[in-house]
C-alpha positions as CSV (number, residue, x, y, z in Angstrom):
1,X,-88.8,-82.7,1.2
2,X,-87.1,-84.5,4.1
3,X,-88.6,-88.2,3.8
4,X,-90.5,-89.8,1.3
5,X,-91.5,-93.1,1.5
6,X,-93.1,-95.6,-0.9
7,X,-94.5,-99.3,-1.0
8,X,-92.7,-99.7,2.2
9,X,-93.6,-103.3,3.5
10,X,-92.2,-105.3,6.1
11,X,-93.4,-109.4,7.5
12,X,-92.5,-111.6,10.0
13,X,-93.1,-115.2,10.2
14,X,-95.2,-116.4,13.2
15,X,-94.8,-119.8,14.7
16,X,-96.8,-121.4,12.9
17,X,-95.4,-120.7,9.5
18,X,-97.8,-118.1,8.5
19,X,-96.2,-114.6,6.9
20,X,-97.4,-111.1,8.5
21,X,-97.4,-108.2,7.2
22,X,-96.8,-105.7,10.1
23,X,-95.8,-102.3,7.7
24,X,-97.7,-102.2,4.3
25,X,-97.3,-98.0,3.3
26,X,-98.1,-96.7,0.2
27,X,-96.9,-93.5,0.8
28,X,-96.0,-91.0,3.2
29,X,-94.2,-87.5,3.3
30,X,-92.6,-85.5,5.8
31,X,-91.4,-81.8,4.8
32,X,-88.4,-80.5,6.7
33,X,-89.1,-78.9,9.8
34,X,-92.4,-80.4,10.3
35,X,-94.1,-81.7,13.5
36,X,-96.3,-84.7,13.2
37,X,-97.8,-87.2,15.3
38,X,-99.0,-90.8,14.4
39,X,-102.2,-92.0,16.3
40,X,-101.5,-95.8,16.6
41,X,-102.7,-98.1,18.9
42,X,-100.8,-101.6,19.9
43,X,-100.0,-103.7,17.3
44,X,-100.5,-101.0,14.8
45,X,-97.1,-101.2,13.6
46,X,-96.1,-98.1,14.6
47,X,-92.5,-99.1,16.4
48,X,-91.6,-101.4,13.1
49,X,-92.7,-98.0,11.0
50,X,-90.2,-96.0,12.9
51,X,-87.4,-98.6,13.3
52,X,-87.7,-99.1,9.2
53,X,-87.4,-95.1,8.9
54,X,-84.1,-95.3,11.0
55,X,-82.6,-97.7,9.6
56,X,-82.5,-100.1,12.6
57,X,-84.4,-102.7,10.3
58,X,-84.6,-103.1,6.5
59,X,-87.5,-103.2,4.5
60,X,-88.7,-106.4,2.3
61,X,-90.0,-103.9,-0.4
62,X,-90.4,-100.3,-1.0
63,X,-88.2,-97.0,-1.0
64,X,-87.1,-94.8,1.8
65,X,-85.7,-91.6,0.9
66,X,-84.3,-89.5,4.0
67,X,-82.7,-86.3,3.1
68,X,-81.9,-87.1,-0.4
69,X,-80.3,-90.4,0.7
70,X,-82.4,-93.7,-0.4
71,X,-82.0,-95.6,3.2
72,X,-83.8,-99.1,1.8
73,X,-80.6,-99.4,-0.9
74,X,-78.0,-99.0,1.8
75,X,-76.3,-102.1,3.2
76,X,-76.5,-102.3,7.2
77,X,-73.4,-99.8,8.1
78,X,-74.5,-97.3,5.5
79,X,-78.1,-97.3,7.1
80,X,-76.3,-97.0,10.4
81,X,-74.0,-93.9,9.2
82,X,-77.0,-92.5,7.5
83,X,-78.9,-92.5,10.8
84,X,-76.2,-91.4,13.3
85,X,-76.0,-88.2,10.5
86,X,-79.4,-87.3,10.6
87,X,-81.6,-89.1,13.1
88,X,-82.4,-88.8,16.7
89,X,-84.4,-91.2,18.6
90,X,-86.1,-90.8,21.8
91,X,-87.5,-94.5,22.7
92,X,-90.2,-95.0,24.8
93,X,-88.0,-97.0,27.5
94,X,-85.2,-94.6,26.8
95,X,-82.4,-97.5,26.4
96,X,-79.9,-96.0,28.4
97,X,-76.4,-97.9,29.6
98,X,-76.8,-98.3,33.3
99,X,-73.1,-98.4,33.7
100,X,-72.4,-94.6,32.3
101,X,-73.3,-91.1,33.6
102,X,-75.8,-89.0,31.7
103,X,-73.1,-86.9,30.8
104,X,-71.7,-90.2,29.1
105,X,-75.0,-91.6,27.7
106,X,-75.2,-88.4,25.6
107,X,-71.6,-88.3,24.8
108,X,-71.8,-91.9,23.6
109,X,-74.8,-91.1,21.1
110,X,-72.3,-88.9,19.1
111,X,-70.1,-91.9,18.9
112,X,-71.1,-92.4,15.2
113,X,-71.2,-89.3,14.0
114,X,-68.7,-86.6,14.3
115,X,-67.4,-88.0,17.5
116,X,-67.6,-87.7,21.6
117,X,-68.1,-83.9,22.2
118,X,-68.6,-83.8,26.1
119,X,-68.8,-80.1,26.2
120,X,-72.0,-79.9,23.5
121,X,-73.2,-82.7,25.6
122,X,-73.4,-80.7,28.9
123,X,-74.8,-77.7,27.1
124,X,-77.7,-80.1,25.7
125,X,-78.1,-81.3,29.3
126,X,-78.2,-78.1,30.6
127,X,-80.8,-77.5,27.9
128,X,-82.8,-79.6,29.5
129,X,-82.7,-78.6,32.8
130,X,-80.0,-81.6,33.9
131,X,-76.7,-79.0,34.8
132,X,-76.6,-80.5,38.4
133,X,-77.2,-84.4,37.3
134,X,-74.4,-84.7,34.6
135,X,-72.6,-87.3,36.6
136,X,-75.4,-89.3,37.7
137,X,-76.3,-92.9,36.2
138,X,-79.9,-93.6,35.0
139,X,-80.8,-95.7,38.2
140,X,-80.1,-92.4,40.4
141,X,-82.1,-90.5,38.1
142,X,-86.0,-89.9,38.3
143,X,-87.9,-91.1,35.3
144,X,-88.6,-88.0,34.2
145,X,-85.2,-87.2,34.3
146,X,-83.9,-90.3,32.4
147,X,-86.5,-88.9,29.5
148,X,-84.7,-85.7,29.6
149,X,-81.4,-87.2,29.6
150,X,-82.5,-89.5,26.0
151,X,-84.2,-86.4,24.5
152,X,-80.7,-84.6,25.0
153,X,-78.9,-87.6,23.8
154,X,-81.3,-87.7,20.9
155,X,-80.3,-84.1,19.9
156,X,-76.7,-84.8,20.3
157,X,-76.0,-84.9,16.2
158,X,-77.9,-82.2,15.3
159,X,-80.3,-84.3,13.7
160,X,-82.5,-83.2,10.4
161,X,-85.1,-85.4,11.6
162,X,-86.1,-86.5,15.7
163,X,-88.6,-89.6,15.9
164,X,-90.1,-90.2,19.3
165,X,-91.6,-93.9,20.0
166,X,-94.1,-93.7,22.6
167,X,-92.4,-90.8,24.4
168,X,-94.4,-90.1,27.1
169,X,-95.7,-93.5,28.2
170,X,-93.9,-94.3,31.2
171,X,-94.1,-91.1,32.3
172,X,-96.9,-89.6,34.6
173,X,-99.2,-86.8,33.5
174,X,-96.8,-83.5,34.9
175,X,-93.6,-85.6,33.6
176,X,-95.7,-86.2,30.2
177,X,-96.5,-82.5,29.5
178,X,-93.3,-81.7,30.1
179,X,-91.5,-83.9,28.0
180,X,-93.3,-83.4,25.3
181,X,-93.0,-79.7,25.6
182,X,-89.5,-80.1,25.8
183,X,-89.3,-82.4,22.6
184,X,-91.1,-80.2,20.8
185,X,-89.2,-77.1,21.6
186,X,-86.0,-78.8,21.6
187,X,-87.2,-79.7,17.7
188,X,-88.1,-76.5,16.7
189,X,-85.1,-74.6,18.4
190,X,-82.8,-77.1,16.1
191,X,-84.5,-77.3,13.2
192,X,-85.1,-80.5,13.3
193,X,-88.7,-82.3,11.9
194,X,-90.3,-84.2,14.5
195,X,-92.6,-87.7,13.8
196,X,-93.7,-88.7,17.0
197,X,-96.2,-91.9,17.8
198,X,-98.8,-92.4,20.6
199,X,-101.9,-93.7,21.4
200,X,-102.4,-91.3,23.7
201,X,-105.2,-88.7,23.2
202,X,-103.5,-85.9,25.5
203,X,-100.3,-85.8,23.6
204,X,-102.1,-86.1,20.1
205,X,-104.2,-82.8,20.4
206,X,-101.4,-81.1,21.5
207,X,-100.3,-81.4,17.5
208,X,-101.9,-79.6,14.6
209,X,-100.9,-82.3,12.2
210,X,-102.7,-85.7,13.2
211,X,-102.5,-88.9,11.0
212,X,-103.9,-92.0,11.7
213,X,-101.6,-94.8,11.2
214,X,-104.0,-97.3,10.6
215,X,-105.1,-95.5,7.6
216,X,-101.5,-95.1,6.4
217,X,-100.8,-98.9,7.1
218,X,-102.6,-101.0,5.1
219,X,-102.2,-104.2,6.5
220,X,-104.5,-107.1,7.8
221,X,-103.5,-106.8,11.2
222,X,-106.4,-106.0,13.6
C-alpha cells in the first residue's frame, strides 16, 4: 500500500467565528501504481484533501501514511522533504515561475530533492513534446504547452505518487484529452501512482477506478 489515510480532519474558522469542517475522511487507501480519479464538485474539499496528502497543509487530526512514512507526524521541514522525495503535483493553475524558462522551471522542481539536473529536465521536456521550447518562458507558451511543463516538473524527482488537481480545468477539449493521456502514460512509464480530482465527466470516464469524493469526505458542507 502506497497511501493509507485514517480519520483525517481539517477545518477552518469562518469570518463569523464558526468552524467549518472541510475534510473529514475516515479511511482512504491507494495502492502502488494505481490510477484513481476522485469526482468532486466545487467546495467538496478536493484541493484541501490533496494538499493534506502532499503535506502542504497540516491536518487537525488523523493519519496519513505515505510510502511507510507518517506525514502527519512530521514538522513542516520533514513534510517538505517527504513531498520532494515521494510526490509530484500537477496544479490546476500550473504554478510555473514566470521569470524562468521551461527548462529552469523543471530543474527548480528538483531543488528539494536530489538537486537540479538539467540533463534530466531536458529529457522530461523532450518526452512531453517541448524539445523546441526549452528556453521559452511561460508567457511565451500556449496554455497547453504550459500544462506540459507542469507535468514534466511533477515527474522531475521520479515520484511514487502524482497528485493532479483539476489538471484539465484550464484547457480546451483537445488539449485536455492530450494532457490527460500524457499524465497517465507518464505515470505508467515511471511506475508512479496517480490520484486525480476532477468534476469533468469526460475526464472521469477515462478511468476504470472512480470514487466520489463526497462519499469519502463526510463533512457537513453542501
